[in-house]
N, C-alpha and C positions, 0 to 999 in steps of 0.2 A: 709274585704282585696278586690280591685280587679285587678284581673290578666289585664296586658298588656304585648301583645306581636309585636315584631318588628323585623324586619330581619337586619341582617348582612352580609358582605360577609363572603368566606368560608375561603376569605386571613386572614380575620379579625380574626374571629375562632377558623384558625389555629394557630396565638399568643398566643390567648387565653389559647388554649389547652396547653403548654409550663409553667404555671402557676395553675397547679390543686389546690392551697392552696387558693386562693383569692378566695373569694362567690363572682363572679360578680352583680347577684343581687345587694348586697347590693351597691356594686362602680355604678349601673347604680343609683340606687337609691337614691345617694348621689348626684352623678352627678344632677340627676333631679332636685332635691331641692335646690341646691344650686346656678340652675343655674335662676329657680323659683325667691329664694330670692333678685336674682341681675335685673328681672322684676318685683318685687315687688317695690324692692328703686327707678325706673324708674318710675314707674306710681306712686309714691305719689310727685316726683320733676315736674312732667311735669301736674301734678292735680292742681299743686296752679302757675302752668306759667302761662302768660299772651301771651307767643310766638305763633300767627299764625301760618295754613298753608299758608298763602300770607306771613308773614313774613320768613317765611321755605325757599319763593321761591323766592325771594327777594335775601336773603341771600346767595342762592346757585348762581341763575345770578350772582354776585358779585364777589365769587369765581372762578367761572368760567370765568370770566371776567378778573381777577386776573392773572388766570393759565395761560389760552393765552398768555399776559401781556409777562410775566414772557418766556413762550417757545421761544414766536415772535423776547423778546430781544438777546436770546440766537442764534437764527438759525443766526438774525443779525450778531449776534457775531463769528457764525461758520464761515462764507464765508469771513471774512476776517484775 
């Protein structure tokens, strides 16, 4: 087994001290495992996708344009 050390804020540490019955190492380990499971599912989905970075850029541009149009419409109607 490997040890991993990381820093937490003093404020967080003080909050954790209020619950000495909790084994925080297990909580952290469980959170890491759950996060990794989500990443692995995302990797599986992405590996089967034909969506490219170019597609992503195009979609992003389209979303930005639509958002601008919506904000522009809102601002124009605010003045009325």
